[in-house]
C-alpha positions in Angstrom: -25.3 -3.8 -40.5 -26.4 -3.7 -43.8 -25.6 -6.4 -45.8 -23.8 -3.9 -48.4 -21.6 -2.6 -45.9 -20.1 -6.6 -45.1 -16.4 -7.0 -46.5 -13.9 -9.7 -46.2 -11.7 -9.6 -43.2 -8.2 -10.8 -43.7 -6.2 -12.8 -41.0 -2.9 -11.7 -40.5 -0.3 -12.8 -37.9 1.8 -10.5 -35.6 5.0 -12.5 -35.9 5.1 -11.6 -39.8 7.2 -8.3 -40.3 4.9 -8.1 -43.5 1.4 -8.5 -42.0 2.4 -6.1 -39.4 3.6 -3.5 -41.9 0.2 -4.3 -44.1 -2.0 -4.0 -41.2 -0.3 -0.2 -40.8 -1.0 0.4 -44.8 -4.7 -0.3 -44.2 -5.0 1.9 -41.2 -2.9 4.9 -43.0 -5.4 4.1 -46.3 -8.7 4.7 -44.0 -9.5 0.7 -42.8 -10.7 -0.1 -39.5 -8.3 -3.3 -38.3 -8.2 -4.9 -35.3 -4.9 -5.2 -33.2 -3.3 -7.2 -30.5 -2.8 -5.3 -27.1 -1.4 -6.2 -23.7 -4.8 -5.6 -22.2 -7.4 -7.1 -24.8 -7.6 -7.2 -28.8 -8.5 -3.6 -30.0 -10.3 -2.2 -33.1 -9.2 1.1 -34.4 -8.0 3.3 -37.3 -6.0 6.4 -37.6 -6.6 8.7 -34.7 -6.6 11.6 -37.3 -9.1 10.6 -39.6 -12.3 11.8 -38.8 -14.3 9.7 -41.4 -12.7 6.8 -40.2 -13.4 7.3 -36.5 -17.3 7.3 -37.4 -17.2 4.5 -39.2 -15.9 2.8 -36.3 -18.4 4.1 -33.8 -21.1 3.0 -36.4 -19.5 -0.5 -36.5 -19.3 -1.1 -32.8 -22.5 0.2 -32.6 -21.0 2.7 -29.7 -22.8 5.5 -28.8 -21.1 9.3 -29.8 -21.0 10.4 -26.3 -18.7 7.7 -25.7 -14.9 8.6 -25.9 -12.3 6.5 -28.5 -8.8 6.1 -26.6 -5.7 6.9 -28.2 -3.0 4.5 -28.6 0.4 5.6 -29.0 3.6 4.2 -30.3 6.1 6.3 -28.2 6.2 8.9 -25.3 7.1 11.9 -28.0 3.9 10.9 -30.3 2.0 12.6 -27.0 2.5 15.9 -28.5 0.3 15.0 -31.4 -3.0 14.9 -29.6 -2.2 17.3 -26.0 -0.1 19.7 -24.6 2.9 19.2 -22.5 2.2 17.7 -19.3 2.5 18.2 -15.8 5.5 16.5 -13.9 2.7 14.0 -12.0 1.7 12.9 -15.2 5.5 12.7 -16.6 5.6 10.2 -12.8 2.7 8.2 -14.3 4.2 7.9 -17.7 7.9 7.4 -16.4 6.4 4.4 -14.1 3.4 2.4 -16.3 4.4 3.4 -20.0 4.3 1.4 -21.9 1.7 -0.6 -20.0 -2.0 -0.8 -18.9 -2.5 2.6 -17.7 -4.7 5.1 -19.5 -4.3 8.9 -18.8 -7.0 11.1 -19.4 -5.9 14.6 -20.3 -6.6 17.5 -22.1 -7.1 17.4 -25.5 -5.1 19.3 -28.6 -7.3 21.8 -30.8 -7.7 20.5 -34.2 -8.2 16.5 -33.7 -10.8 14.9 -35.1 -14.4 15.7 -33.4 -15.6 12.1 -33.3 -12.5 11.0 -30.6 -14.5 12.6 -27.6 -17.6 14.6 -26.9 -15.3 17.3 -25.0 -12.2 19.0 -24.8 -10.4 15.8 -23.2 -8.2 12.8 -25.1 -7.5 9.0 -23.1 -4.1 7.9 -24.1 -2.0 5.2 -23.4 1.0 3.3 -24.5 0.5 -0.1 -25.0 3.1 -2.4 -23.8 3.0 -4.6 -27.1 5.1 -5.1 -29.6 3.4 -5.8 -32.6 0.8 -3.3 -31.7 3.2 -0.4 -31.1 5.1 -1.3 -34.2 1.7 -1.0 -36.3 1.0 2.3 -34.6 4.5 3.5 -35.4 4.3 3.1 -39.0 0.9 4.4 -39.4 2.7 7.8 -38.0 2.3 7.5 -33.9 -1.2 7.3 -33.0 -4.6 5.3 -33.3 -7.9 5.5 -32.0 -8.2 1.9 -30.6 -11.3 0.6 -28.4 -11.8 -3.0 -27.4 -12.5 -5.6 -30.0 -16.4 -6.4 -29.9 -19.4 -5.0 -30.1 -21.0 -2.4 -27.8 -22.4 -4.4 -24.5 -20.3 -7.7 -25.4 -17.3 -8.9 -23.5 -14.0 -7.4 -24.9 -12.1 -10.1 -27.7 -9.5 -11.9 -25.7 -8.3 -13.9 -29.0 -8.5 -13.1 -32.9 -11.0 -16.0 -32.9 -13.7 -14.1 -30.8 -12.6 -10.3 -32.5 -13.3 -12.4 -35.9 -16.4 -13.7 -34.4 -17.9 -10.2 -33.3 -16.3 -7.9 -36.1 -15.5 -10.3 -39.0 -16.9 -8.9 -42.3 -16.6 -5.1 -40.6 -13.3 -4.7 -40.4 -10.6 -4.7 -43.2 -7.9 -7.2 -40.9 -7.5 -8.7 -37.7 -3.8 -9.1 -36.4 -3.5 -12.4 -34.8 -1.3 -12.5 -31.7 -2.5 -15.2 -30.2 -4.6 -14.7 -26.6 -4.2 -11.4 -25.0 -1.9 -11.3 -22.0 -4.3 -9.7 -19.6 -7.5 -10.0 -20.8 -8.8 -7.2 -18.7 -9.1 -3.1 -19.7 -6.6 -0.9 -18.7 -6.7 1.5 -15.7 -8.3 4.7 -16.3 -6.9 8.0 -14.1 -8.1 11.3 -15.1 -5.7 13.9 -14.9 -7.4 17.0 -16.1 -8.6 17.9 -12.3 -6.8 19.5 -9.9 -6.5 16.0 -8.0 -6.0 12.7 -10.4 -9.0 10.5 -9.9 -9.3 6.8 -11.1 -12.1 6.4 -13.4 -11.6 2.6 -14.1 -9.9 0.1 -12.0 -7.9 -2.3 -14.0 -4.1 -4.1 -14.0 -2.3 -1.1 -12.6 -3.4 -0.1 -9.1 -3.0 3.7 -8.7 -2.7 5.3 -5.1 -5.2 8.2 -5.1 -4.0 9.9 -1.9 
């Protein structure tokens, strides 16, 4: 990144309500932030802000063909990014949300094109109180990917996130070490039969 794009990164703390609220304010104003989740730390922005999503790709040095997952605050927020889901998907949601299962679903038209290169979208509700509080205060949907530069290990602590993304994001919300330190399981439910795309903390029986 060029030096003109560097900025001061504020260190905030998840156990302070004012800091959680400030993080959401940054998201609503088009800024990029790092938030803790139940898996690893994530870097993200508002899921409906196309310009912010494109900056997210830029600072991560992430190829545009790789979709950015969406984190939701609550189950009703799902309708903001996809269509009514099947009974099978409802069962996954009931069993594993909030939690470390990302579900790939059809993408609702009108969402920012930068979110994904096709007509699908990856979504989940994290099992993390502070993360959901930020997302809820920011309107219920955030585009969030692992807090690291592409090709580097995902950040499991705020310190690791600062080391990779300090100066590239507006704030890092610190909540200590990530509980799992492992990226979520991903299952594609846009096909006739669900297919696990990435193994993670949640074990899905595909039979």
